[in-house]
C-alpha positions in Angstrom: -15.4 -118.4 74.6 -18.2 -121.1 74.0 -18.0 -123.1 70.9 -19.9 -126.3 70.6 -18.0 -129.7 70.5 -18.2 -131.3 67.1 -18.6 -135.1 67.1 -16.1 -137.3 65.3 -16.9 -137.9 61.7 -18.3 -141.4 60.8 -20.3 -142.7 58.0 -24.1 -142.4 57.9 -25.1 -145.9 58.5 -23.1 -146.1 61.7 -24.5 -142.6 62.9 -27.9 -144.0 62.3 -26.9 -147.2 64.2 -25.7 -144.9 67.0 -29.0 -143.0 67.1 -31.0 -146.3 67.3 -28.9 -147.5 70.2 -29.5 -144.3 72.1 -33.2 -144.4 71.5 -33.8 -148.0 72.5 -30.9 -148.8 74.8 -27.6 -150.5 73.7 -28.2 -153.7 76.1 -31.8 -154.4 74.9 -31.1 -157.0 72.1 -33.9 -159.4 72.7 -36.6 -157.2 71.1 -34.7 -156.5 67.9 -34.3 -158.3 64.7 -31.6 -160.9 65.2 -30.8 -160.3 61.5 -30.1 -156.6 62.1 -26.3 -156.0 62.8 -27.1 -152.8 64.8 -29.3 -154.8 66.9 -26.3 -156.9 68.2 -24.1 -153.9 69.2 -23.7 -153.1 72.9 -21.7 -150.4 74.6 -19.5 -153.2 76.0 -18.6 -154.2 72.5 -17.8 -150.5 71.4 -15.9 -150.0 74.4 -13.6 -153.0 73.8 -13.1 -151.9 70.1 -12.2 -148.3 71.5 -9.8 -149.7 74.0 -8.1 -152.4 72.0 -7.6 -149.8 69.2 -5.9 -147.5 71.8 -3.7 -150.1 73.5 -3.0 -152.4 70.6 -2.8 -155.4 72.6 -5.4 -157.9 74.3 -3.7 -158.0 77.6 -3.5 -154.4 78.4 -7.1 -154.0 77.1 -8.3 -156.8 79.4 -6.5 -155.2 82.3 -8.0 -151.7 81.7 -11.5 -153.2 81.4 -11.2 -155.5 84.2 -11.9 -158.7 82.0 -9.9 -161.5 80.8 -7.8 -161.8 77.5 -10.1 -164.7 76.3 -13.1 -162.5 76.6 -11.5 -159.8 74.6 -10.7 -162.0 71.9 -14.2 -163.8 71.9 -16.1 -160.7 71.9 -14.1 -159.1 69.0 -14.5 -162.2 67.0 -18.2 -162.3 67.7 -18.6 -158.6 66.5 -16.6 -159.2 63.5 -18.8 -162.1 62.6 -22.1 -160.1 63.3 -21.2 -157.2 61.2 -19.3 -159.3 58.6 -16.4 -157.1 58.5 -12.6 -157.3 59.8 -12.2 -154.7 62.7 -8.5 -155.4 63.3 -5.3 -156.4 61.5 -3.6 -159.1 63.8 0.1 -158.4 63.6 3.2 -159.4 65.8 3.3 -155.8 66.8 -0.2 -155.9 68.0 -3.8 -155.3 66.9 -4.5 -152.4 64.4 -7.6 -151.0 63.6 -8.8 -151.4 59.8 -10.9 -148.8 58.1 -14.1 -150.4 59.3 -12.7 -150.5 62.9 -11.7 -147.0 62.7 -15.5 -146.1 62.0 -16.7 -148.3 64.8 -14.1 -146.5 67.3 -15.4 -143.1 66.2 -18.8 -144.4 66.9 -17.6 -145.6 70.4 -16.3 -142.1 71.0 -19.6 -140.5 70.1 -21.5 -142.8 72.2 -19.1 -142.3 75.3 -19.4 -138.5 75.1 -23.2 -138.9 75.2 -23.1 -141.3 78.2 -20.6 -138.8 80.1 -22.7 -135.9 79.2 -26.0 -137.2 80.6 -24.1 -138.7 83.6 -22.9 -135.3 84.6 -26.2 -133.5 84.3 -28.1 -136.1 86.5 -25.2 -136.9 89.1 -26.3 -135.9 92.7 -23.0 -134.3 93.1 -23.8 -131.5 90.7 -26.4 -130.3 93.0 -24.0 -129.0 95.9 -20.5 -127.7 96.6 -19.4 -131.0 97.7 -17.8 -134.3 96.3 -14.6 -134.6 94.2 -13.1 -131.8 92.2 -10.4 -132.8 89.6 -8.0 -129.9 88.3 -5.4 -130.3 85.6 -2.4 -128.0 85.3 1.2 -127.8 84.6 3.9 -128.2 87.4 5.1 -124.7 86.9 1.5 -123.5 87.8 0.8 -125.8 90.6 4.0 -125.8 92.7 4.5 -122.1 94.1 1.5 -120.4 93.0 -1.6 -122.7 92.8 -0.9 -125.0 95.7 -1.3 -122.2 98.3 -4.5 -121.0 96.5 -5.9 -124.5 96.6 -5.2 -124.8 100.4 -7.3 -121.5 100.9 -10.0 -122.9 98.7 -9.9 -126.1 100.9 -10.3 -124.2 104.1 -13.3 -122.5 102.9 -14.8 -125.7 101.2 -14.0 -128.5 103.5 -16.7 -131.0 101.9 -14.8 -130.7 98.4 -12.1 -133.3 97.8 -9.5 -131.8 95.4 -7.3 -134.1 93.0 -4.8 -132.3 90.7 -3.3 -134.2 87.6 -0.1 -132.4 86.5 0.6 -132.2 82.8 0.7 -130.2 79.7 -1.0 -132.6 77.4 -4.1 -132.2 75.4 -7.1 -131.6 77.4 -9.8 -134.2 77.5 -12.5 -132.8 79.8 -15.2 -134.1 77.3 -14.4 -137.5 78.4 -14.7 -136.8 82.3 -10.9 -137.1 82.9 -11.0 -133.8 84.8 -13.4 -131.0 85.8 -11.3 -127.9 85.6 -8.1 -127.1 83.6 -5.8 -124.3 84.1 -3.6 -123.5 80.9 -0.9 -121.2 79.8 -2.0 -120.7 76.3 -3.2 -118.2 73.7 -5.4 -120.8 72.1 -7.7 -122.5 74.6 -9.8 -125.4 73.1 -13.2 -124.1 71.5 -15.0 -126.9 72.9 -14.3 -125.7 76.5 -15.7 -122.7 78.3 -14.0 -120.3 80.8 -12.2 -117.0 81.1 -8.8 -115.7 80.7 -7.5 -114.8 84.2 -4.2 -112.8 83.5 -1.3 -112.3 80.9 1.7 -114.4 81.9 5.0 -112.4 81.6 8.4 -114.1 80.9 11.9 -112.8 81.7 15.5 -114.3 81.8 16.7 -115.4 85.2 20.0 -116.5 86.7 21.2 -117.7 90.0 21.4 -114.6 92.4 24.8 -116.1 93.6 26.2 -115.8 90.2 25.3 -112.1 89.7 25.6 -110.6 93.2 26.4 -107.1 91.9 25.3 -106.5 88.2 23.4 -108.5 85.5 25.0 -109.1 82.0 24.9 -106.2 79.6 22.0 -106.7 77.1 24.4 -107.4 74.2 26.3 -110.0 76.2 23.2 -111.8 77.6 23.2 -114.6 75.0 26.9 -115.2 75.1 26.2 -116.8 78.7 25.5 -120.5 79.4 21.9 -121.2 79.1 19.3 -123.9 79.8 16.3 -124.4 77.4 13.3 -126.7 76.6 13.1 -129.9 74.9 11.1 -130.6 71.6 8.0 -131.6 73.6 7.7 -127.9 74.8 8.8 -126.4 71.4 5.3 -124.6 71.3 6.9 -122.3 74.1 8.2 -119.0 72.3 10.9 -119.2 75.0 12.1 -122.4 73.6 12.5 -120.8 70.2 13.9 -117.6 71.5 16.9 -119.4 73.2 17.7 -121.7 70.3 17.7 -118.8 67.8 19.9 -116.7 69.8 22.2 -118.9 71.8 25.0 -120.9 70.3 24.4 -124.7 70.7 27.7 -125.2 72.6 26.5 -122.6 75.2 23.1 -124.6 75.8 24.1 -126.9 78.7 20.8 -128.6 79.6 17.3 -129.0 78.3 14.3 -130.4 80.1 10.4 -130.8 79.2 9.3 -129.2 82.4 9.2 -125.5 83.0 9.4 -125.9 87.0 12.4 -128.2 86.4 14.1 -125.4 84.2 13.5 -123.2 87.3 15.4 -125.8 89.5 18.1 -125.9 86.8 18.7 -122.3 87.0 18.7 -122.2 90.6 21.4 -125.0 90.6 23.7 -123.0 88.6 23.2 -124.9 85.1 22.8 -121.7 83.3 20.4 -118.7 82.5 16.9 -119.4 81.5 13.5 -118.0 80.5 10.9 -118.5 83.0 7.5 -117.1 83.7 7.7 -114.3 86.1 5.1 -115.9 88.5 7.7 -118.7 88.9 10.9 -117.1 88.7 10.0 -114.2 91.2 8.8 -116.7 93.6 11.8 -118.9 93.6 14.5 -118.1 96.3 17.9 -117.6 95.0 16.8 -116.6 91.6 17.2 -113.1 90.1 16.1 -111.5 86.8 18.9 -110.8 84.5 17.0 -108.9 81.9 13.7 -107.3 81.1 10.2 -108.9 80.4 10.2 -110.3 76.8 6.7 -109.1 75.6 6.9 -111.4 72.6 7.2 -114.4 75.0 4.0 -113.5 76.9 1.4 -116.1 77.3 -2.2 -116.2 78.7 -3.6 -117.9 82.0 -6.9 -119.7 81.1 -9.5 -121.2 83.6 -11.5 -123.8 81.6 -14.3 -126.4 82.2 -16.7 -128.3 80.0 -20.1 -126.8 79.0 -21.8 -129.8 80.7 -20.6 -129.0 84.2 -20.1 -125.2 84.3 -23.3 -124.9 86.6 -22.0 -127.6 89.1 -21.7 -125.9 92.4 -18.4 -127.1 93.3 -17.0 -126.1 89.6 -18.6 -122.7 90.0 -17.1 -122.3 93.8 -13.6 -123.0 92.5 -13.8 -121.0 89.4 -15.0 -118.0 91.2 -12.6 -118.4 94.0 -9.8 -118.8 91.6 -10.5 -115.9 89.5 -10.7 -113.8 92.5 -7.4 -115.0 94.0 -5.7 -114.7 90.6 -6.8 -111.2 90.2 -5.2 -110.3 93.5 -1.9 -111.9 92.3 -1.8 -110.2 89.0 1.3 -108.0 89.7 3.2 -111.3 90.2 1.8 -113.0 87.2 2.5 -110.0 84.9 5.9 -109.5 85.9 5.4 -105.9 87.9 8.1 -106.7 90.3 11.0 -104.4 90.6 14.2 -105.5 88.5 17.2 -104.9 91.0 20.5 -103.9 89.3 23.1 -102.9 91.7 
């Protein structure tokens, strides 16, 4: 999988302005025609517009950029005067981008991506298996499965400092927020490159102490008390599966974390669907039904095309792929279902 990133759509005049800034340098104003608005733009201006558009208020923007509020106001006012347009609607609820402001923010995002891309390719850290490696994944992948794997990787690559960001949100590797992403998905972003590592099997689990001798009969499984997922994880097939089969009165608990649902099952709050790689590795849990093939997901290892040749990125991706291959029986649910 390797599909090129498409830049945000902006109007032709602003795209030409961006090209001119890239060719001549965004800070070199003195040699340009002072009457040309594009000649007055700088990356600092664009960044202020972008951040203020995201934050909606000057104080938060100033804090994020490390400048004071008056500087934010002054730079925006100067930019509006130079361009002859209003970039923000000032409301009591905050600053909101106008149509012209949205165009400038799109331009800022394009320039930012160009800057990050070039910086990645020329940084010395790209030349060796050292430096900081930032990885993003969900808590359910990290806690019991990938933490030991990362420990093994660190033992073999002591010069690499690993930072992990936990979350299920939209990936933004293009803006240098992370180097590698591990995601449970059947639709990885086309702007990233990587490989499918395994199929993630799902099954229903209960607390072993509640089922010491036998599991519920298939026709009675959904009459039990269950735990499920909140709307933020509605993309999980397991969430829909439970909601469509279990009476609302029998769903005792919902959460937006797969790992937390595992903890809820272990605490006796009810039965719940879990990835087998989590449920089979948690003490005190027991499968109470077969693997549900319709709930299967895919485990993807992803990075950005600009940094896929980095030695530290390649080192982790190769190590990770080999380690996951050895753990496929756990991930794909090939553990015996014990029925007394």
